[in-house]
C-alpha positions, 0 to 999 in steps of 0.5 A: 333402498338402505335399510334401517338398522335397530339395536334394542329399541333404538332404530335408524332411518336412512339420512338421519341420526338417532340417539338413544340407549341400549338395555344390556343387563338388569340389577335388582331395581334398575337396569344398565343401559349404554348410550348409543348413536346410529348415524345412517347416510341416505346412500348404502355404504359400509357399517363402522362400529366404534366403542369407547368407555369400556374402562369408565375413567379413560375419558379421552376415548369416550369424549371423542365418541361423544363429540363425533356422535354429535357432529356427524351430518347423516346427509354428508355420509354414505353407510352408517356409523354405530357408536357405544361411547360408554361401555362401562357406565357403573365404572364411569358412575363410581370412578373405578379403575379398569373393572365393573364394580358390580363383579370385579371383572375387566370388561377388556378381557370378557369377550365373547361374553356369556349371557349365563355369567356375571354381568360384565360377561352378559354386557360383552355378550350384548356388545358383541353380538347386538352391535360389533357384528353388525359392523364392516369394520370396528374401531375400539377406543381406550386410553389410560385410566387415571392411574395410568400414563402411556405412549399412544399406540394401536392394537392390530389383531394377527389372526393369520387371515392375510386379508382381514390382518391387512385391513385391520392394519389399514384401519390402525394407520388411519390414526396419528400415532407412531406405534403399532403392537401386533396382537397374538392370542395366548397360544402364540405369545410370550406374554403372561398376564397376572395371575388372579386378575382379569387383565388381558395382555394377549389379544384373548378375550378383547373385542377387537380379537373377537370381530377380527377372528369372525372376518371383520377388520378391527383395531384398538387405539390407546391414547390418554394419560391419567384419566384426563380428556386433554385436547391432544389425546382427544384429537388422536382418537378424533382425527383417527376416526374421521381418517378411518371414515374417509378410508371406508368411503363413509365420509368424502375426502382423501385419508392421511395415513401414517406409514412410518410406524414402529412395530411393538411386540412381546409386551411384558407387565412388570409388577413389585413384590414388596408393598409400600410407596412406589418411586418410579425411576423412568417415564413412559416412552423411556427406552430401557435395558434388561436389568435397568431399574425401572423404579423402587419400593420404599417402606415408610422410613424412606428405606428401599426395599425393592428395586424393580428391574426390567426383564427385557430390552424395550420401551416403557409403554405405560406406567402406573402413577399411584404412589401406593403399591400393594405386594401383589397384582390386583385387578385395579393395579395389575402391574406398574410398568408395561413394557414392550420390545420394539422392532 
């Protein structure tokens, strides 16, 4: 008989959907709780864990996860789907970019977490150990905070475990995107995060990396633009999740795999050195050459005080859209351009 699943006070039963909240941390006069849905089929099968809303203004993934939790029918499933549609509710409430505003830590790079550290690390520890590690596969949904626009792509963790890496790649192929980025740890990567920020440019500290190194295949989707829950990018998340469930055998039907994808590698975060008005000269998706002007910084007399140039040949995968530019990376503006090489 299919066993029930319990996460916090939320307990599933075979053939039913249950929706509730999962307490992950406490504040002086309140607690931080994450909405959670467990949809469990009558028959045994794999468990898929879906996590969205790690960045509180990346709405496309949040909307897709909520829509899926509402529409899944347990009677038509084998196995279980666990959905955390909002992993950073304080950022959602306050419309905060990238970080948890309580401790100014970016949860994206906070895993495996630490129950004895600040609140973001406490939450990461709970999500990893009490939710994600229950899965036979993990899908993480991201997609452009409200100061970003990006080319949709999937991260694929490359752990060195051939079987797990292959299964992670298969999960990524379920999403209707044209690019996959092979994600490596810092020790095997040329990419360097901005000093002083908690932004993860390598796989280190990410949820998908932590579960993959523990033998659970995983992928992370990036699809979204400027904090909008537009129909196109919500559909990329939602349609990909349906394909993942067909791929795993949770739902009946034949999955559609997207095989003709290009590989992204060696991501570089490009920032400015002078403060002022940011005037971009390239769009996300543009192919650029080393030394090409990506954008300018103007002073308030309209004079160009800095020209930002590409350090590599590659593609602009993501671009910041705020015109205000500080003279150094910050937690909420760790870069202006995210560029990768394309194989």
